[in-house]
N, CA, C and O atoms as CSV, one atom per row, in Angstrom:
chain,resi,resn,atom,element,x,y,z
A,1,MET,N,N,102.403,101.914,76.932
A,1,MET,CA,C,103.345,103.016,76.938
A,1,MET,C,C,104.753,102.446,77.112
A,1,MET,O,O,104.992,101.591,77.964
A,2,THR,N,N,105.662,102.931,76.301
A,2,THR,CA,C,107.037,102.438,76.385
A,2,THR,C,C,107.756,103.093,77.566
A,2,THR,O,O,107.299,104.095,78.117
A,3,SER,N,N,108.872,102.508,77.931
A,3,SER,CA,C,109.635,103.068,79.050
A,3,SER,C,C,110.202,104.443,78.679
A,3,SER,O,O,110.346,105.306,79.545
A,4,LYS,N,N,110.521,104.646,77.412
A,4,LYS,CA,C,111.042,105.943,76.978
A,4,LYS,C,C,109.956,107.021,77.086
A,4,LYS,O,O,110.231,108.149,77.496
A,5,GLU,N,N,108.731,106.665,76.718
A,5,GLU,CA,C,107.622,107.607,76.845
A,5,GLU,C,C,107.342,107.921,78.305
A,5,GLU,O,O,107.060,109.068,78.654
A,6,LEU,N,N,107.418,106.919,79.149
A,6,LEU,CA,C,107.204,107.119,80.579
A,6,LEU,C,C,108.264,108.052,81.167
A,6,LEU,O,O,107.953,108.917,81.986
A,7,LEU,N,N,109.503,107.871,80.748
A,7,LEU,CA,C,110.572,108.756,81.219
A,7,LEU,C,C,110.334,110.193,80.772
A,7,LEU,O,O,110.589,111.133,81.525
A,8,TYR,N,N,109.843,110.364,79.538
A,8,TYR,CA,C,109.545,111.703,79.044
A,8,TYR,C,C,108.467,112.354,79.899
A,8,TYR,O,O,108.599,113.517,80.280
A,9,ILE,N,N,107.411,111.623,80.203
A,9,ILE,CA,C,106.316,112.173,81.001
A,9,ILE,C,C,106.781,112.502,82.415
A,9,ILE,O,O,106.409,113.538,82.965
A,10,GLU,N,N,107.590,111.630,83.003
A,10,GLU,CA,C,108.124,111.901,84.343
A,10,GLU,C,C,108.984,113.160,84.335
A,10,GLU,O,O,108.915,113.968,85.262
A,11,ASP,N,N,109.791,113.328,83.292
A,11,ASP,CA,C,110.631,114.512,83.163
A,11,ASP,C,C,109.771,115.765,83.007
A,11,ASP,O,O,110.032,116.786,83.643
A,12,ALA,N,N,108.753,115.681,82.166
A,12,ALA,CA,C,107.856,116.821,81.955
A,12,ALA,C,C,107.115,117.178,83.246
A,12,ALA,O,O,106.935,118.358,83.547
A,13,LEU,N,N,106.682,116.165,84.013
A,13,LEU,CA,C,106.029,116.422,85.297
A,13,LEU,C,C,106.966,117.160,86.249
A,13,LEU,O,O,106.555,118.090,86.942
A,14,GLY,N,N,108.212,116.743,86.275
A,14,GLY,CA,C,109.189,117.402,87.139
A,14,GLY,C,C,109.409,118.857,86.748
A,14,GLY,O,O,109.497,119.734,87.607
A,15,HIS,N,N,109.497,119.107,85.440
A,15,HIS,CA,C,109.683,120.485,84.971
A,15,HIS,C,C,108.475,121.355,85.291
A,15,HIS,O,O,108.623,122.483,85.762
A,16,GLU,N,N,107.294,120.836,85.038
A,16,GLU,CA,C,106.090,121.625,85.311
A,16,GLU,C,C,105.918,121.879,86.802
A,16,GLU,O,O,105.500,122.967,87.197
A,17,ASN,N,N,106.231,120.906,87.623
A,17,ASN,CA,C,106.150,121.090,89.070
A,17,ASN,C,C,107.136,122.155,89.528
A,17,ASN,O,O,106.810,122.979,90.382
A,18,PHE,N,N,108.338,122.143,88.967
A,18,PHE,CA,C,109.352,123.141,89.305
A,18,PHE,C,C,108.891,124.535,88.888
A,18,PHE,O,O,109.002,125.485,89.664
A,19,MET,N,N,108.372,124.661,87.661
A,19,MET,CA,C,107.918,125.960,87.178
A,19,MET,C,C,106.727,126.471,87.996
A,19,MET,O,O,106.610,127.669,88.255
A,20,LYS,N,N,105.857,125.558,88.394
A,20,LYS,CA,C,104.705,125.923,89.219
A,20,LYS,C,C,105.178,126.483,90.563
A,20,LYS,O,O,104.691,127.522,91.009
A,21,SER,N,N,106.110,125.806,91.199
A,21,SER,CA,C,106.582,126.269,92.511
A,21,SER,C,C,107.373,127.569,92.395
A,21,SER,O,O,107.265,128.435,93.263
A,22,CYS,N,N,108.168,127.717,91.332
A,22,CYS,CA,C,108.905,128.977,91.124
A,22,CYS,C,C,107.951,130.139,90.901
A,22,CYS,O,O,108.147,131.229,91.438
A,23,SER,N,N,106.920,129.899,90.105
A,23,SER,CA,C,105.934,130.953,89.831
A,23,SER,C,C,105.228,131.377,91.107
A,23,SER,O,O,105.016,132.566,91.341
A,24,LYS,N,N,104.865,130.400,91.933
A,24,LYS,CA,C,104.164,130.709,93.180
A,24,LYS,C,C,105.050,131.536,94.107
A,24,LYS,O,O,104.607,132.544,94.658
A,25,LYS,N,N,106.290,131.113,94.277
A,25,LYS,CA,C,107.212,131.847,95.154
A,25,LYS,C,C,107.447,133.267,94.650
A,25,LYS,O,O,107.496,134.219,95.429
A,26,THR,N,N,107.590,133.390,93.332
A,26,THR,CA,C,107.859,134.703,92.750
A,26,THR,C,C,106.666,135.630,92.898
A,26,THR,O,O,106.830,136.797,93.255
A,27,SER,N,N,105.459,135.126,92.628
A,27,SER,CA,C,104.273,135.986,92.719
A,27,SER,C,C,104.049,136.477,94.145
A,27,SER,O,O,103.519,137.570,94.346
A,28,GLU,N,N,104.443,135.686,95.128
A,28,GLU,CA,C,104.282,136.091,96.521
A,28,GLU,C,C,105.260,137.198,96.916
A,28,GLU,O,O,104.976,137.983,97.821
A,29,LYS,N,N,106.405,137.262,96.244
A,29,LYS,CA,C,107.434,138.242,96.591
A,29,LYS,C,C,107.266,139.576,95.866
A,29,LYS,O,O,107.792,140.594,96.316
A,30,LEU,N,N,106.545,139.581,94.757
A,30,LEU,CA,C,106.426,140.797,93.959
A,30,LEU,C,C,105.490,141.801,94.617
A,30,LEU,O,O,104.493,141.432,95.236
A,31,VAL,N,N,105.831,143.083,94.469
A,31,VAL,CA,C,104.984,144.137,95.019
A,31,VAL,C,C,104.112,144.778,93.941
A,31,VAL,O,O,103.067,145.348,94.253
A,32,ASP,N,N,104.526,144.691,92.689
A,32,ASP,CA,C,103.730,145.237,91.587
A,32,ASP,C,C,102.539,144.308,91.338
A,32,ASP,O,O,102.731,143.149,90.973
A,33,PRO,N,N,101.320,144.798,91.530
A,33,PRO,CA,C,100.151,143.922,91.407
A,33,PRO,C,C,99.923,143.367,89.996
A,33,PRO,O,O,99.432,142.249,89.840
A,34,GLU,N,N,100.275,144.141,88.981
A,34,GLU,CA,C,100.083,143.661,87.605
A,34,GLU,C,C,101.033,142.517,87.277
A,34,GLU,O,O,100.634,141.517,86.680
A,35,ILE,N,N,102.272,142.669,87.664
A,35,ILE,CA,C,103.257,141.614,87.391
A,35,ILE,C,C,102.935,140.384,88.240
A,35,ILE,O,O,103.035,139.253,87.764
A,36,SER,N,N,102.554,140.605,89.476
A,36,SER,CA,C,102.189,139.490,90.345
A,36,SER,C,C,101.006,138.709,89.773
A,36,SER,O,O,100.994,137.479,89.816
A,37,ALA,N,N,100.016,139.417,89.240
A,37,ALA,CA,C,98.852,138.760,88.640
A,37,ALA,C,C,99.269,137.947,87.416
A,37,ALA,O,O,98.766,136.844,87.199
A,38,TYR,N,N,100.183,138.490,86.621
A,38,TYR,CA,C,100.660,137.767,85.440
A,38,TYR,C,C,101.389,136.489,85.843
A,38,TYR,O,O,101.183,135.440,85.233
A,39,ILE,N,N,102.234,136.568,86.859
A,39,ILE,CA,C,102.970,135.394,87.327
A,39,ILE,C,C,102.002,134.352,87.901
A,39,ILE,O,O,102.231,133.151,87.760
A,40,LYS,N,N,100.935,134.802,88.539
A,40,LYS,CA,C,99.920,133.866,89.040
A,40,LYS,C,C,99.221,133.161,87.879
A,40,LYS,O,O,98.864,131.988,87.991
A,41,GLU,N,N,99.024,133.873,86.761
A,41,GLU,CA,C,98.461,133.243,85.565
A,41,GLU,C,C,99.410,132.157,85.046
A,41,GLU,O,O,98.975,131.084,84.628
A,42,LEU,N,N,100.702,132.453,85.079
A,42,LEU,CA,C,101.689,131.454,84.654
A,42,LEU,C,C,101.660,130.239,85.574
A,42,LEU,O,O,101.781,129.102,85.118
A,43,GLU,N,N,101.499,130.484,86.863
A,43,GLU,CA,C,101.399,129.376,87.817
A,43,GLU,C,C,100.201,128.488,87.477
A,43,GLU,O,O,100.299,127.261,87.504
A,44,GLN,N,N,99.079,129.117,87.160
A,44,GLN,CA,C,97.879,128.359,86.797
A,44,GLN,C,C,98.112,127.560,85.517
A,44,GLN,O,O,97.683,126.410,85.418
A,45,LYS,N,N,98.784,128.157,84.545
A,45,LYS,CA,C,99.067,127.468,83.284
A,45,LYS,C,C,99.950,126.247,83.528
A,45,LYS,O,O,99.712,125.185,82.952
A,46,HIS,N,N,100.959,126.389,84.369
A,46,HIS,CA,C,101.835,125.257,84.666
A,46,HIS,C,C,101.094,124.180,85.465
A,46,HIS,O,O,101.389,122.993,85.326
A,47,THR,N,N,100.151,124.584,86.288
A,47,THR,CA,C,99.324,123.616,87.007
A,47,THR,C,C,98.479,122.814,86.021
A,47,THR,O,O,98.352,121.596,86.148
A,48,GLU,N,N,97.902,123.507,85.039
A,48,GLU,CA,C,97.100,122.826,84.018
A,48,GLU,C,C,97.951,121.854,83.199
A,48,GLU,O,O,97.526,120.733,82.921
A,49,LEU,N,N,99.145,122.286,82.819
A,49,LEU,CA,C,100.032,121.414,82.053
A,49,LEU,C,C,100.458,120.195,82.879
A,49,LEU,O,O,100.531,119.081,82.361
A,50,PHE,N,N,100.735,120.417,84.163
A,50,PHE,CA,C,101.088,119.315,85.054
A,50,PHE,C,C,99.959,118.294,85.093
A,50,PHE,O,O,100.191,117.090,84.986
A,51,ASP,N,N,98.732,118.790,85.247
A,51,ASP,CA,C,97.574,117.892,85.308
A,51,ASP,C,C,97.383,117.124,84.000
A,51,ASP,O,O,97.022,115.947,84.019
A,52,LYS,N,N,97.622,117.780,82.875
A,52,LYS,CA,C,97.492,117.102,81.581
A,52,LYS,C,C,98.519,115.978,81.442
A,52,LYS,O,O,98.192,114.883,80.985
A,53,PHE,N,N,99.747,116.253,81.835
A,53,PHE,CA,C,100.770,115.206,81.774
A,53,PHE,C,C,100.433,114.064,82.738
A,53,PHE,O,O,100.626,112.892,82.415
A,54,LEU,N,N,99.935,114.416,83.907
A,54,LEU,CA,C,99.579,113.401,84.899
A,54,LEU,C,C,98.450,112.505,84.390
A,54,LEU,O,O,98.431,111.307,84.676
A,55,ASN,N,N,97.529,113.069,83.652
A,55,ASN,CA,C,96.417,112.294,83.109
A,55,ASN,C,C,96.861,111.324,82.020
A,55,ASN,O,O,96.112,110.411,81.671
A,56,LEU,N,N,98.052,111.501,81.480
A,56,LEU,CA,C,98.573,110.573,80.487
A,56,LEU,C,C,98.949,109.234,81.116
A,56,LEU,O,O,99.024,108.214,80.431
A,57,LEU,N,N,99.182,109.251,82.421
A,57,LEU,CA,C,99.606,108.018,83.106
A,57,LEU,C,C,98.468,107.145,83.450
A,57,LEU,O,O,98.663,106.075,84.027
């Protein structure tokens, strides 16, 4: 793996981690159960993407 590819993966990991934490915080604050459930689905999706990028290393 080249250093440029490694930097891309590190950047993608940082973005997915940020989106995961934002989704979690947001879903905890919402009172509408449908919207909260949707945001939790997004959190799960970002967790899956984070894991996929991590497995590239």
